[in-house]
N, C-alpha and C positions, 0 to 999 in steps of 0.2 A: 523903686527909686524915682526921684524926679528928672525931670529931662534936661542933661547937665546943655551947662550953656558952652562948652567945649568941642562941640558936635562940629563937623566938615563934611562937607560935599564930597561927591569922587572929582571933581576937577582940580578942586584945591588940593587934594593929598596927590593926584597923580603930578602936579605942579612941582608938590613937594618933592618930589623922586621917590614915592611910596608905591610898591606896585601892588596890584590885588592878588591874595592866594585865595581861590575859594569865594566865601564873600567878606574877608579879613583883608586890611592893609598893612604889608609890611614894608619897614624901612632900612638901606643897609645898616643901621646903627644900631637894629635890633627893637626898635617902638615899632608897636603894632597898634593899630585901630580894629576896634570892634564893631560888628553893625548895631546900629541901634532899631532894634525890632518894634514896631510898632503892632497895636493888637489885630488890626486888619491884615497882618501878615501868619495869622495862626490861627489853627480849626481843631476840632476834635482831633486828637491823636496826630497830631502833625503839627510842625513848625514849619512846614513849606505848603503853606498853604495860596500865599500870593507874594508876588516880587514886584520890584519897581522898575520901570523902563528908562529908558533915556528920556523921554517926553515929560517923564516927572509925573505918569499916572502907575497903576497898578494892575495887574492881571493875575489870574490863578492859574499857577504850574497846569500843564497838562499833565496826563496820566503817563506819557513816553517821558516826559521828563521828569518825572518822579521816581521813576524805575532805574533813573540814575543814580547810587547814592553818594556821588561826588557834586550832583547839581544843586546847588543851594541857593535860596531866593537874596536878591539884592536889596538893601534898603534903600532911604532917602539919602539918612546920615549914617556917619560913624564917630566913633567917641574914643580917647585912648583907652588902652587895656589897664592902665595904672589907677585911672579914675574909676573903673568898675570893679578893679580888686579891691580899693579903697571902700568901695559902698556894700561890699559882700563881703568881709574878711570873717565877718561872726557867722556867715553860712556854711562853709567850708566844704561846700561842693562845686564840681565843674558843669552845672548845668540848674536849672532854676523850673520853676512852676509859678505861671502867671494865669491871668484870667483878663476877658476882655470887660473893660468897664462902660461900656454903650450898648443896650440891649434893648429888644425888645419883646414884648409876648405876642406879637403877629408876624413876627420872623419867622425864617425856615426853621433855626433851631435859635434858644435865648441863651440861656447860659453855657457859654465856649472857654474851656481851660485847655492848658497844655503844654509840655512841657519845652521848655527849650534850651538851647545850646548856651552854654556860657557867654553871656553878650549884655551891651546895653540894652536898656528897656524903658520906653517911653512913658508916660502918663497913662496913656489910653490901655498899658496892660500892667495891672498890680501884682504885685508877685506875694505867693502865700508861703512863707519860711514856717518850715515843722521840723523836729527834733527827729521825727520816727525814721526807721528805716527804709531806704528804698521800696523793698518789697512792700511795706506797708502804704506808702502813698501811692504806688499802683495799686490799692486799693481804693486810695480816694478818687485817682485819675478814671478808673473804670466807674464809680460809684456818679460823679458829677457829669459825666457822658452821657449816661442813662437816661430813656427817654422818662421814665419814671422822675426822677431826680428834675428835669425840664419843666416835666406838667406842674410840679409842685411848683418851680421858680415862676411860673407865668401866673399862679394865683397871687403872688407875693407883689411882683415888679408892677408898679402904678405908671412908671414913667420910662425915661429911656437911660436911667443914671441905675447901673449896677455896682454898690460899691460895698466896702467892707460892713456897714450898718446890716445890708441887706443878706450878706454872706453868711455873717454871724446867726443871723435865723431862721438856716435854710435847715431841716432835717439831713446832712451827711453823716451816714452812718458812723457809731465810732468803733474804735480799732480793733475792742475787746469783742463786736460782732463776727468776726471771723476765726475766732480762737474758741471754739468748742469745751464745756467744762471736761468732758474726758480728756482731751488733750491737755489739758491746765492741769488735771492731775498727775496726767502722765511724766509730764515733763518736770514737773515738783519732784516725782521721785525716782526718775531718771538724773536728777541734777541738770538737766539739759534746757535750750531755751524750747518757749512752746512754738509746739508744731502750728499749723493753720491749713485744714486741707480745704478752704475756700480760695484761701490766697494761691496756693497749688494750683488751684483752678484757673485764678485771674491774673496771676504774676505773668505766665507765658503768652498769655492773649494779649496785655496791656505793651510788654514788651515788642510783641512782633508788630503790635499795630505802631507803637513810638519809633520805636529804630529803624530807621529806611534809608538814615545819611549818617554817611562818619562824623559828621560834628553832635552827635549824640553819646559817640563812644563811651563817656565817662558813664553816662546814665547808667547805659548796657551793663559796665562794668560795675556798678553799684548795686544792679539787680544780679549779678553774679553770671553774667552770660560774657563770654570772651571772644565771640565769635564775630564774624563779620557781620554788617547791615541785612535787614531781610530783604527780598525783594518786595517792591509795592505791584501786588497784584489786586486790582478792585474786587475781584469776586469775593476773593478769599478774604479781604478787609471786613467784607460786609458781612460774611458770615461769622468770622470772629465777633465781630460788634453786635451781633443779634444773639451771641450763644450769651454774651455779657448781659443785654440787654433783659435776654429771659429770664436770667440767674437775679436780675435786681430787681423783677418784678417779683419775683419769688420773695428775696429777701424784704421788701416792703411789706409783704404780706396781700399783695393785690391779687384780687382774684380773677379768671380768666375772661370773665364777661366784663370787668374794668380794663383788665389789658386791653381787649379789644377797642373797647372807647375810647381809652387814652391815648393810643395808637390815632384814632380818626380825629384827635385835635389839634395833629399837625397837617393841616391841607397842602401846604405850599410841599413837604415832604412828599406826600401822596401823589400830589399833580406832578412833580419831577418823575419822579419812578414809574407813574402811568405812561408817562412821555417815552421813559427811556427802557422799561422793562415790559410794559401792558399790563403791568399791574403794582398793588403798590407791595411790594416782595418783601422791605423790612417786615411789616405788618405781618404777612403770612408765614415769613422765617421764624420770626420771634415767637408766635406763636405754638407754632409746631416744637420749638425746642421748649419753649416754656411746659407743653404736654409731656414730653423727654425728662424733662427735669423731675417733672412731679410724679412719673411713673419709673423710674430708673433707679435701683439704688446706687448706680456707679457713675461717673462724670468721664466723658473724655477731655483728655491733658492735650494739648499739640507740643510737638517739640518742634525744634528747627529742621526744617526741610520736609516738613507736611508730615511727620513720622508721627503715631499716635501710639500714647500709651493708656491707660486706666491707673486712677485711685481709689479707694473704698471713701464712702461720703457720708456724713451721719443723715440724719431721715429730714425729709424738707421740713417737717414742722419745728425741727431744731434749728435750722437758718433762718427763723422767725422770730425768736427771742431777743 
């Protein structure tokens, strides 16, 4: 949606008698103002990447802040809820999916998509509207956050404007990728909805990575999860992301030597991890999980509270069809 003309700053709303609740303003008469999200406030698998300070500058939220599921980023402006309702009437969900429209192939990461709570969105974060179920959108989210997808984007992006014209050209895996022929036939015979072993692997990881604050409760409910937000745990988040990255390298049919090469084309990620961990940890973990997926007939599926279960999966070669 375009940046509304009805945006108001915090001082104006407080002077008008509005009270800040979380990152939304509420008036005694029931009128509410929703935060106006800008692209800089979000990153992969999080809508809480950065917050505005009183001096008008932004800063990243710390790990300690992110561990609090009530801690939400503050925007620069707020917009009447009725304006957002009017512009999203055909969407029908209480969450959004957006991406940063300013991107560079030389940045740490280039394509940055994220699930957002129901809010106003500035022009710097175009929205993707899909009629697919939330579980299928989990596949889209995992796909566009993967290193292999980002590598392709970097070959396509010549400037800094990441527009819909470019997005429409990108090789995002189609929905049928996640449903094997055997599953399709079984679902027809049983007159039930198609099952997807791959989405059973992807969905809980995406859910845990995204749902770390209460304001994304609607997204979690649409994903079939009724529990509380997941605790922000940097080490576990890296593990989950590496598992998804390893899977998508397989889904794109990338050989192990090329996985190694692609990871080396992200020098800023490598430099930051070397400073933090003393190694390029993402690369090591992705390669280890890539090998595990190629060798094992079963995949681990995380459940809430770190419980583990397993599900049968098709042969890796089927994932590449």
